[in-house]
LUMBAVO-538846 format. One record per atom (N, C-alpha, C): residue number from 0; chain; atom name; x, y, z. Coordinates in Angstrom, 1 decimal, decimal comma. Layout:
SITE num cadena atomo     px     py     pz
SITE NUM      A    CA      X      Y      Z
...
***
This chain:
SITE num cadena atomo     px     py     pz
SITE   0      A     N  132,5  122,4    3,1
SITE   0      A    CA  132,3  121,9    4,3
SITE   0      A     C  133,3  122,4    5,3
SITE   1      A     N  134,1  123,0    4,8
SITE   1      A    CA  135,2  123,5    5,7
SITE   1      A     C  134,6  124,7    6,5
SITE   2      A     N  133,7  125,4    6,0
SITE   2      A    CA  133,2  126,6    6,7
SITE   2      A     C  132,1  126,3    7,8
SITE   3      A     N  131,8  125,1    7,9
SITE   3      A    CA  130,8  124,7    8,9
SITE   3      A     C  131,4  124,9   10,3
SITE   4      A     N  130,6  125,5   11,2
SITE   4      A    CA  131,1  125,7   12,5
SITE   4      A     C  131,3  124,4   13,3
SITE   5      A     N  132,2  124,4   14,1
SITE   5      A    CA  132,5  123,2   14,9
SITE   5      A     C  131,5  123,1   16,0
SITE   6      A     N  131,2  121,9   16,3
SITE   6      A    CA  130,3  121,8   17,4
SITE   6      A     C  131,0  122,2   18,7
SITE   7      A     N  130,3  123,0   19,5
SITE   7      A    CA  130,9  123,4   20,7
SITE   7      A     C  130,6  122,4   21,8
SITE   8      A     N  131,5  121,8   22,3
SITE   8      A    CA  131,3  120,8   23,4
SITE   8      A     C  131,4  121,6   24,7
SITE   9      A     N  130,3  121,4   25,5
SITE   9      A    CA  130,3  122,0   26,8
SITE   9      A     C  131,2  121,2   27,8
SITE  10      A     N  131,8  121,9   28,6
SITE  10      A    CA  132,7  121,2   29,5
SITE  10      A     C  131,9  120,7   30,7
SITE  11      A     N  132,0  119,4   31,0
SITE  11      A    CA  131,2  118,8   32,0
SITE  11      A     C  131,8  119,2   33,4
SITE  12      A     N  130,9  119,8   34,2
SITE  12      A    CA  131,3  120,2   35,6
SITE  12      A     C  131,1  119,0   36,5
SITE  13      A     N  131,8  119,1   37,6
SITE  13      A    CA  131,7  118,0   38,6
SITE  13      A     C  130,3  118,3   39,3
SITE  14      A     N  129,5  117,2   39,4
SITE  14      A    CA  128,1  117,4   40,0
SITE  14      A     C  128,1  116,9   41,4
SITE  15      A     N  129,1  116,9   42,1
SITE  15      A    CA  129,2  116,5   43,5
SITE  15      A     C  128,6  117,5   44,4
SITE  16      A     N  127,6  117,1   45,3
SITE  16      A    CA  126,9  118,0   46,2
SITE  16      A     C  127,6  117,8   47,6
SITE  17      A     N  127,9  118,9   48,2
SITE  17      A    CA  128,4  118,9   49,6
SITE  17      A     C  127,3  118,9   50,6
SITE  18      A     N  127,2  117,8   51,3
SITE  18      A    CA  126,1  117,6   52,3
SITE  18      A     C  126,5  117,9   53,7
SITE  19      A     N  127,6  118,5   53,9
SITE  19      A    CA  128,0  118,8   55,3
SITE  19      A     C  127,1  119,7   56,0
SITE  20      A     N  126,6  120,7   55,4
SITE  20      A    CA  125,7  121,7   56,0
SITE  20      A     C  124,3  121,0   56,3
SITE  21      A     N  123,9  120,1   55,4
SITE  21      A    CA  122,6  119,4   55,6
SITE  21      A     C  122,7  118,5   56,8
SITE  22      A     N  123,8  117,8   57,0
SITE  22      A    CA  124,0  116,9   58,1
SITE  22      A     C  124,0  117,7   59,4
SITE  23      A     N  124,6  118,9   59,4
SITE  23      A    CA  124,6  119,7   60,6
SITE  23      A     C  123,2  120,2   60,9
SITE  24      A     N  122,5  120,6   60,0
SITE  24      A    CA  121,1  121,1   60,2
SITE  24      A     C  120,2  119,9   60,7
SITE  25      A     N  120,4  118,7   60,1
SITE  25      A    CA  119,6  117,6   60,6
SITE  25      A     C  119,9  117,2   62,0
SITE  26      A     N  121,1  117,3   62,4
SITE  26      A    CA  121,4  117,0   63,8
SITE  26      A     C  120,9  118,1   64,8
SITE  27      A     N  120,9  119,3   64,4
SITE  27      A    CA  120,4  120,4   65,2
SITE  27      A     C  118,8  120,2   65,3
SITE  28      A     N  118,2  119,8   64,2
SITE  28      A    CA  116,7  119,6   64,3
SITE  28      A     C  116,4  118,4   65,2
SITE  29      A     N  117,2  117,3   65,1
SITE  29      A    CA  116,9  116,2   66,0
SITE  29      A     C  117,1  116,6   67,5
SITE  30      A     N  118,2  117,3   67,8
SITE  30      A    CA  118,4  117,7   69,1
SITE  30      A     C  117,3  118,6   69,6
SITE  31      A     N  116,8  119,5   68,7
SITE  31      A    CA  115,7  120,5   69,1
SITE  31      A     C  114,5  119,7   69,4
SITE  32      A     N  114,1  118,7   68,6
SITE  32      A    CA  112,8  118,0   68,8
SITE  32      A     C  112,9  117,1   70,1
SITE  33      A     N  114,1  116,6   70,3
SITE  33      A    CA  114,3  115,8   71,6
SITE  33      A     C  114,1  116,6   72,8
SITE  34      A     N  114,7  117,8   72,8
SITE  34      A    CA  114,6  118,7   73,9
SITE  34      A     C  113,2  119,2   74,1
SITE  35      A     N  112,5  119,5   73,0
SITE  35      A    CA  111,1  120,0   73,0
SITE  35      A     C  110,2  118,9   73,5
SITE  36      A     N  110,4  117,7   73,1
SITE  36      A    CA  109,6  116,6   73,6
SITE  36      A     C  109,8  116,4   75,1
SITE  37      A     N  111,0  116,5   75,6
SITE  37      A    CA  111,3  116,4   77,0
SITE  37      A     C  110,7  117,5   77,8
SITE  38      A     N  110,7  118,7   77,3
SITE  38      A    CA  110,1  119,8   78,0
SITE  38      A     C  108,5  119,8   78,0
SITE  39      A     N  108,0  119,1   77,0
SITE  39      A    CA  106,6  119,0   76,9
SITE  39      A     C  105,9  118,0   77,9
SITE  40      A     N  106,7  117,1   78,5
SITE  40      A    CA  106,2  116,2   79,4
SITE  40      A     C  105,7  116,9   80,6
SITE  41      A     N  104,6  116,4   81,2
SITE  41      A    CA  104,0  117,1   82,4
SITE  41      A     C  104,9  116,8   83,6
SITE  42      A     N  105,1  117,8   84,4
SITE  42      A    CA  105,9  117,6   85,6
SITE  42      A     C  105,0  117,1   86,7
SITE  43      A     N  105,3  115,9   87,3
SITE  43      A    CA  104,4  115,3   88,3
SITE  43      A     C  105,2  115,0   89,5
SITE  44      A     N  104,5  114,8   90,6
SITE  44      A    CA  105,1  114,4   91,8
SITE  44      A     C  104,7  113,0   92,2
SITE  45      A     N  105,7  112,2   92,6
SITE  45      A    CA  105,5  110,8   92,9
SITE  45      A     C  104,6  110,8   94,2
SITE  46      A     N  103,6  110,1   94,2
SITE  46      A    CA  102,7  110,0   95,3
SITE  46      A     C  102,3  108,6   95,5
SITE  47      A     N  102,7  108,0   96,6
SITE  47      A    CA  102,3  106,6   96,9
SITE  47      A     C  101,1  106,6   97,9
SITE  48      A     N  100,0  106,1   97,5
SITE  48      A    CA   98,9  106,0   98,4
SITE  48      A     C   98,6  104,6   98,8
SITE  49      A     N   98,2  104,4  100,1
SITE  49      A    CA   97,9  103,0  100,6
SITE  49      A     C   96,6  102,5  100,0
SITE  50      A     N   96,5  101,2  100,0
SITE  50      A    CA   95,3  100,6   99,5
SITE  50      A     C   94,2  100,9  100,5
SITE  51      A     N   93,0  101,2  100,0
SITE  51      A    CA   91,9  101,5  100,9
SITE  51      A     C   91,2  100,2  101,4
SITE  52      A     N   91,2  100,1  102,7
SITE  52      A    CA   90,6   98,9  103,3
SITE  52      A     C   89,4   99,5  104,2
SITE  53      A     N   88,2   99,2  103,9
SITE  53      A    CA   87,0   99,7  104,6
SITE  53      A     C   87,0   99,3  106,0
SITE  54      A     N   87,4   98,1  106,3
SITE  54      A    CA   87,4   97,6  107,7
SITE  54      A     C   88,4   98,4  108,6
SITE  55      A     N   89,5   98,6  108,1
SITE  55      A    CA   90,6   99,4  108,8
SITE  55      A     C   90,2  100,8  109,0
SITE  56      A     N   89,7  101,5  107,9
SITE  56      A    CA   89,4  102,9  107,9
SITE  56      A     C   88,1  103,2  108,7
SITE  57      A     N   87,3  102,2  108,9
SITE  57      A    CA   86,1  102,4  109,7
SITE  57      A     C   86,5  102,8  111,2
SITE  58      A     N   87,7  102,3  111,6
SITE  58      A    CA   88,1  102,5  113,0
SITE  58      A     C   89,2  103,6  113,0
SITE  59      A     N   89,2  104,5  112,0
SITE  59      A    CA   90,2  105,6  112,0
SITE  59      A     C   91,5  105,2  111,4
SITE  60      A     N   91,5  104,5  110,3
SITE  60      A    CA   92,7  104,0  109,6
SITE  60      A     C   93,7  103,4  110,6
SITE  61      A     N   93,2  102,5  111,4
SITE  61      A    CA   94,1  101,7  112,3
SITE  61      A     C   94,0  102,3  113,7
SITE  62      A     N   93,2  101,7  114,5
SITE  62      A    CA   93,0  102,3  115,8
SITE  62      A     C   94,3  102,5  116,6
SITE  63      A     N   95,3  101,6  116,4
SITE  63      A    CA   96,5  101,8  117,1
SITE  63      A     C   97,3  103,0  116,6
SITE  64      A     N   97,1  103,4  115,4
SITE  64      A    CA   97,8  104,5  114,8
SITE  64      A     C   97,1  105,9  115,0
SITE  65      A     N   96,0  105,9  115,7
SITE  65      A    CA   95,2  107,1  115,9
SITE  65      A     C   96,0  108,1  116,6
SITE  66      A     N   96,9  107,7  117,6
SITE  66      A    CA   97,6  108,7  118,4
SITE  66      A     C   98,8  109,3  117,6
SITE  67      A     N   99,1  108,7  116,4
SITE  67      A    CA  100,1  109,2  115,5
SITE  67      A     C   99,6  110,0  114,4
SITE  68      A     N   98,3  110,2  114,3
SITE  68      A    CA   97,6  110,8  113,1
SITE  68      A     C   97,3  112,2  113,3
SITE  69      A     N   97,5  113,0  112,3
SITE  69      A    CA   97,1  114,4  112,3
SITE  69      A     C   96,4  114,6  111,0
SITE  70      A     N   95,1  115,1  111,1
SITE  70      A    CA   94,3  115,4  110,0
SITE  70      A     C   94,4  116,9  109,7
SITE  71      A     N   94,6  117,2  108,4
SITE  71      A    CA   94,7  118,6  108,0
SITE  71      A     C   93,6  118,9  107,0
SITE  72      A     N   92,7  119,7  107,4
SITE  72      A    CA   91,6  120,1  106,5
SITE  72      A     C   91,9  121,4  105,8
SITE  73      A     N   91,8  121,4  104,5
SITE  73      A    CA   92,1  122,6  103,7
SITE  73      A     C   90,8  123,2  103,2
SITE  74      A     N   90,6  124,5  103,4
SITE  74      A    CA   89,4  125,2  103,0
SITE  74      A     C   89,7  126,4  102,2
SITE  75      A     N   88,7  127,2  101,8
SITE  75      A    CA   89,0  128,4  101,0
SITE  75      A     C   89,7  129,5  101,8
SITE  76      A     N   90,2  130,5  101,2
SITE  76      A    CA   90,9  131,6  101,8
SITE  76      A     C   92,0  131,2  102,6
SITE  77      A     N   92,8  130,2  102,1
SITE  77      A    CA   94,0  129,7  102,8
SITE  77      A     C   93,8  129,3  104,2
SITE  78      A     N   92,6  128,7  104,5
SITE  78      A    CA   92,3  128,3  105,9
SITE  78      A     C   92,7  126,8  106,1
SITE  79      A     N   93,4  126,6  107,2
SITE  79      A    CA   93,8  125,2  107,6
SITE  79      A     C   93,3  124,9  109,0
SITE  80      A     N   92,7  123,8  109,1
SITE  80      A    CA   92,2  123,3  110,4
SITE  80      A     C   92,8  121,9  110,6
SITE  81      A     N   93,4  121,7  111,8
SITE  81      A    CA   94,0  120,5  112,1
SITE  81      A     C   93,4  119,9  113,4
SITE  82      A     N   93,5  118,6  113,5
SITE  82      A    CA   93,1  117,9  114,7
SITE  82      A     C   93,9  116,6  114,8
SITE  83      A     N   94,2  116,1  116,0
SITE  83      A    CA   94,9  114,9  116,2
SITE  83      A     C   94,0  113,7  116,4
SITE  84      A     N   94,4  112,6  116,0
SITE  84      A    CA   93,6  111,3  116,2
SITE  84      A     C   92,3  111,4  115,5
SITE  85      A     N   91,3  110,9  116,1
SITE  85      A    CA   89,9  110,9  115,6
SITE  85      A     C   89,2  112,1  116,1
SITE  86      A     N   88,4  112,8  115,3
SITE  86      A    CA   87,8  114,0  115,6
SITE  86      A     C   86,8  113,8  116,8
SITE  87      A     N   86,1  112,7  116,8
SITE  87      A    CA   85,1  112,4  117,8
SITE  87      A     C   85,8  112,1  119,2
SITE  88      A     N   87,0  111,6  119,2
SITE  88      A    CA   87,7  111,2  120,4
SITE  88      A     C   89,0  112,0  120,6
SITE  89      A     N   89,1  113,1  120,0
SITE  89      A    CA   90,4  113,9  120,1
SITE  89      A     C   90,5  114,5  121,5
SITE  90      A     N   91,7  114,4  122,0
SITE  90      A    CA   92,0  115,1  123,3
SITE  90      A     C   92,1  116,6  123,2
SITE  91      A     N   92,5  117,0  122,1
SITE  91      A    CA   92,7  118,5  121,8
SITE  91      A     C   91,6  119,0  120,9
SITE  92      A     N   91,2  120,2  121,1
SITE  92      A    CA   90,3  120,8  120,2
SITE  92      A     C   90,9  121,2  118,9
SITE  93      A     N   90,2  121,2  117,8
SITE  93      A    CA   90,8  121,5  116,5
SITE  93      A     C   91,5  122,9  116,5
SITE  94      A     N   92,6  123,0  115,7
SITE  94      A    CA   93,3  124,3  115,7
SITE  94      A     C   93,2  124,9  114,3
SITE  95      A     N   93,1  126,2  114,3
SITE  95      A    CA   93,0  126,9  113,0
SITE  95      A     C   94,4  127,5  112,8
SITE  96      A     N   95,1  127,1  111,7
SITE  96      A    CA   96,5  127,5  111,5
SITE  96      A     C   96,6  128,2  110,1
SITE  97      A     N   97,8  128,8  110,0
SITE  97      A    CA   98,2  129,5  108,7
SITE  97      A     C   99,3  128,7  108,0
SITE  98      A     N   99,6  129,0  106,8
SITE  98      A    CA  100,7  128,4  106,1
SITE  98      A     C  102,0  129,1  106,6
SITE  99      A     N  103,1  128,4  106,5
SITE  99      A    CA  104,4  129,0  106,8
SITE  99      A     C  105,1  128,4  108,0
SITE 100      A     N  106,2  129,0  108,4
SITE 100      A    CA  107,0  128,4  109,5
SITE 100      A     C  106,4  128,6  110,8
SITE 101      A     N  105,6  129,6  111,1
SITE 101      A    CA  105,0  129,8  112,4
SITE 101      A     C  103,6  129,2  112,5
SITE 102      A     N  103,1  128,6  111,4
SITE 102      A    CA  101,8  128,0  111,4
SITE 102      A     C  101,9  126,5  111,3
SITE 103      A     N  101,5  126,0  110,2
SITE 103      A    CA  101,4  124,5  110,0
SITE 103      A     C  102,8  123,8  110,1
SITE 104      A     N  103,9  124,5  109,7
SITE 104      A    CA  105,2  123,8  109,8
SITE 104      A     C  105,6  123,6  111,3
SITE 105      A     N  105,3  124,6  112,1
SITE 105      A    CA  105,6  124,5  113,5
SITE 105      A     C  104,8  123,4  114,2
SITE 106      A     N  103,5  123,3  113,8
SITE 106      A    CA  102,6  122,2  114,3
SITE 106      A     C  103,1  120,8  113,9
SITE 107      A     N  103,5  120,7  112,7
SITE 107      A    CA  104,0  119,4  112,2
SITE 107      A     C  105,3  119,0  112,9
SITE 108      A     N  106,2  119,9  113,1
SITE 108      A    CA  107,5  119,6  113,8
SITE 108      A     C  107,2  119,3  115,3
SITE 109      A     N  106,3  120,0  115,9
SITE 109      A    CA  106,0  119,8  117,3
SITE 109      A     C  105,3  118,4  117,5
SITE 110      A     N  104,4  118,1  116,6
SITE 110      A    CA  103,7  116,8  116,7
SITE 110      A     C  104,7  115,6  116,5
SITE 111      A     N  105,6  115,8  115,5
SITE 111      A    CA  106,5  114,7  115,2
SITE 111      A     C  107,4  114,5  116,4
SITE 112      A     N  107,9  115,6  117,1
SITE 112      A    CA  108,7  115,4  118,3
SITE 112      A     C  107,9  114,7  119,4
SITE 113      A     N  106,7  115,1  119,6
SITE 113      A    CA  105,8  114,5  120,6
SITE 113      A     C  105,7  113,0  120,4
SITE 114      A     N  105,5  112,6  119,1
SITE 114      A    CA  105,3  111,2  118,8
SITE 114      A     C  106,6  110,4  119,0
SITE 115      A     N  107,7  111,0  118,6
SITE 115      A    CA  109,0  110,3  118,8
SITE 115      A     C  109,3  110,2  120,3
SITE 116      A     N  108,9  111,1  121,1
SITE 116      A    CA  109,1  111,0  122,6
SITE 116      A     C  108,2  110,0  123,2
SITE 117      A     N  106,9  110,0  122,7
SITE 117      A    CA  105,9  109,0  123,2
SITE 117      A     C  106,3  107,6  122,8
SITE 118      A     N  106,7  107,4  121,6
SITE 118      A    CA  107,0  106,0  121,2
SITE 118      A     C  108,4  105,6  121,5
SITE 119      A     N  109,3  106,5  121,7
SITE 119      A    CA  110,7  106,2  122,0
SITE 119      A     C  111,5  105,8  120,8
SITE 120      A     N  110,9  106,0  119,6
SITE 120      A    CA  111,6  105,6  118,4
SITE 120      A     C  111,7  106,8  117,5
SITE 121      A     N  112,9  107,3  117,3
SITE 121      A    CA  113,1  108,5  116,5
SITE 121      A     C  112,8  108,3  115,0
SITE 122      A     N  112,6  107,0  114,6
SITE 122      A    CA  112,3  106,7  113,2
SITE 122      A     C  110,8  106,9  112,9
SITE 123      A     N  110,0  106,8  114,0
SITE 123      A    CA  108,6  106,9  113,8
SITE 123      A     C  108,2  108,4  113,7
SITE 124      A     N  107,4  108,7  112,8
SITE 124      A    CA  106,9  110,1  112,5
SITE 124      A     C  105,4  110,1  112,5
SITE 125      A     N  105,0  111,3  112,3
SITE 125      A    CA  103,5  111,5  112,3
SITE 125      A     C  102,9  111,0  111,0
SITE 126      A     N  101,7  110,6  111,0
SITE 126      A    CA  101,0  110,2  109,8
SITE 126      A     C  100,0  111,4  109,5
SITE 127      A     N  100,1  112,0  108,4
SITE 127      A    CA   99,2  113,2  108,1
SITE 127      A     C   98,2  112,8  107,0
SITE 128      A     N   96,9  113,1  107,4
SITE 128      A    CA   95,8  112,9  106,4
SITE 128      A     C   95,5  114,3  105,9
SITE 129      A     N   95,7  114,5  104,6
SITE 129      A    CA   95,4  115,8  104,0
SITE 129      A     C   94,0  115,7  103,3
SITE 130      A     N   93,1  116,6  103,7
SITE 130      A    CA   91,7  116,6  103,2
SITE 130      A     C   91,4  118,0  102,6
SITE 131      A     N   91,6  118,1  101,3
SITE 131      A    CA   91,3  119,4  100,6
SITE 131      A     C   89,8  119,4  100,4
SITE 132      A     N   89,1  120,5  100,7
SITE 132      A    CA   87,7  120,6  100,5
SITE 132      A     C   87,5  121,1   99,0
SITE 133      A     N   86,3  121,1   98,6
SITE 133      A    CA   86,0  121,5   97,2
SITE 133      A     C   86,3  123,0   97,0
SITE 134      A     N   86,3  123,7   98,1
SITE 134      A    CA   86,5  125,2   98,0
SITE 134      A     C   88,0  125,5   98,0
SITE 135      A     N   88,9  124,6   98,4
SITE 135      A    CA   90,3  124,9   98,5
SITE 135      A     C   90,8  124,9   97,0
SITE 136      A     N   91,9  125,6   96,9
SITE 136      A    CA   92,5  125,7   95,5
SITE 136      A     C   93,8  124,8   95,4
SITE 137      A     N   94,2  124,6   94,2
SITE 137      A    CA   95,3  123,8   93,9
SITE 137      A     C   96,6  124,3   94,6
SITE 138      A     N   96,8  125,6   94,7
SITE 138      A    CA   97,9  126,2   95,3
SITE 138      A     C   98,1  125,8   96,8
SITE 139      A     N   96,9  125,7   97,5
SITE 139      A    CA   96,9  125,3   98,9
SITE 139      A     C   97,4  123,9   99,0
SITE 140      A     N   97,0  123,0   98,1
SITE 140      A    CA   97,4  121,6   98,1
SITE 140      A     C   98,9  121,5   97,9
SITE 141      A     N   99,4  122,3   96,9
SITE 141      A    CA  100,9  122,3   96,6
SITE 141      A     C  101,6  122,8   97,8
SITE 142      A     N  101,1  123,9   98,5
SITE 142      A    CA  101,8  124,4   99,7
SITE 142      A     C  101,9  123,4  100,8
SITE 143      A     N  100,8  122,6  101,0
SITE 143      A    CA  100,8  121,7  102,1
SITE 143      A     C  101,8  120,5  101,8
SITE 144      A     N  101,8  120,1  100,5
SITE 144      A    CA  102,8  119,1  100,1
SITE 144      A     C  104,2  119,6  100,2
SITE 145      A     N  104,5  120,9  100,0
SITE 145      A    CA  105,8  121,5  100,2
SITE 145      A     C  106,1  121,4  101,7
SITE 146      A     N  105,2  121,7  102,6
SITE 146      A    CA  105,4  121,6  104,0
SITE 146      A     C  105,8  120,2  104,4
SITE 147      A     N  105,1  119,2  103,8
SITE 147      A    CA  105,5  117,8  104,0
SITE 147      A     C  107,0  117,5  103,7
SITE 148      A     N  107,4  118,1  102,5
SITE 148      A    CA  108,8  117,9  102,1
SITE 148      A     C  109,7  118,6  103,0
SITE 149      A     N  109,4  119,8  103,4
SITE 149      A    CA  110,3  120,6  104,3
SITE 149      A     C  110,5  120,0  105,6
SITE 150      A     N  109,4  119,5  106,2
SITE 150      A    CA  109,4  118,9  107,5
SITE 150      A     C  109,9  117,4  107,5
SITE 151      A     N  110,1  116,9  106,2
SITE 151      A    CA  110,6  115,5  106,0
SITE 151      A     C  109,6  114,5  106,5
SITE 152      A     N  108,3  114,8  106,4
SITE 152      A    CA  107,3  113,8  106,8
SITE 152      A     C  107,0  112,9  105,5
SITE 153      A     N  107,2  111,6  105,7
SITE 153      A    CA  107,2  110,7  104,5
SITE 153      A     C  105,8  110,0  104,5
SITE 154      A     N  105,1  110,0  105,5
SITE 154      A    CA  103,8  109,2  105,6
SITE 154      A     C  102,7  110,2  105,6
SITE 155      A     N  102,1  110,4  104,4
SITE 155      A    CA  100,9  111,2  104,3
SITE 155      A     C  100,0  110,7  103,2
SITE 156      A     N   98,8  111,1  103,3
SITE 156      A    CA   97,8  110,7  102,3
SITE 156      A     C   96,9  111,8  102,0
SITE 157      A     N   96,4  111,9  100,7
SITE 157      A    CA   95,4  112,9  100,3
SITE 157      A     C   94,1  112,2  100,1
SITE 158      A     N   93,1  112,7  100,8
SITE 158      A    CA   91,8  112,1  100,8
SITE 158      A     C   90,8  113,2  100,6
SITE 159      A     N   89,7  113,0   99,8
SITE 159      A    CA   88,7  114,0   99,7
SITE 159      A     C   87,4  113,5  100,3
SITE 160      A     N   87,5  112,6  101,3
SITE 160      A    CA   86,3  112,0  101,9
SITE 160      A     C   86,1  112,6  103,3
SITE 161      A     N   85,1  113,5  103,4
SITE 161      A    CA   84,8  114,2  104,6
SITE 161      A     C   83,8  113,5  105,4
SITE 162      A     N   84,0  113,4  106,7
SITE 162      A    CA   82,9  112,9  107,6
SITE 162      A     C   82,0  114,0  107,9
SITE 163      A     N   80,8  113,7  108,4
SITE 163      A    CA   79,8  114,8  108,7
SITE 163      A     C   80,3  115,8  109,7
SITE 164      A     N   81,1  115,2  110,7
SITE 164      A    CA   81,7  116,1  111,8
SITE 164      A     C   82,7  117,1  111,2
SITE 165      A     N   83,5  116,6  110,2
SITE 165      A    CA   84,5  117,5  109,6
SITE 165      A     C   83,8  118,6  108,7
SITE 166      A     N   82,7  118,2  108,1
SITE 166      A    CA   81,9  119,2  107,3
SITE 166      A     C   81,4  120,3  108,2
SITE 167      A     N   80,9  119,8  109,4
SITE 167      A    CA   80,3  120,8  110,4
SITE 167      A     C   81,5  121,7  110,9
SITE 168      A     N   82,6  121,1  111,1
SITE 168      A    CA   83,8  121,9  111,6
SITE 168      A     C   84,2  122,9  110,6
SITE 169      A     N   84,3  122,6  109,3
SITE 169      A    CA   84,6  123,6  108,3
SITE 169      A     C   83,6  124,7  108,2
SITE 170      A     N   82,3  124,3  108,3
SITE 170      A    CA   81,2  125,3  108,2
SITE 170      A     C   81,3  126,2  109,4
SITE 171      A     N   81,6  125,7  110,6
SITE 171      A    CA   81,7  126,5  111,8
SITE 171      A     C   82,8  127,5  111,7
SITE 172      A     N   83,9  127,2  111,1
SITE 172      A    CA   85,1  128,0  111,1
SITE 172      A     C   85,1  128,8  109,8
***
């Protein structure tokens, strides 16, 4: 029995696992998914629209406010047509304008100054009714909203409700 080989005992190694790298990777993944989720959200513009009251809008959205109102009709091929007040009772004939500082922006600034001189109140501004036609594109609507921001006009509304007179006006121009 002396010649029997001795049992070889294997040396037990420390089975501790270092998780430092795993923690770093998990934090990087969490940060990545948080940023990706934030970038995936649609970018929107805050838009406050007034309640629609049929009795008030039958008389031009407030007969007393008609002298402060400018309607902007958007049509295809970057065409803008504006008129003040109510189309049927407007003192001025409708204007055909372009986008940019010499077109619609100049008109908005001029009308705002006229209203402030007329009312004697510098806080009162123009009320703009934006009416994009079915032929106008999304870029034109964004451009006119940019003009509202540039000229600091805070009271505007987007409506797609055309009167028969406005439809004739767009067809004529």
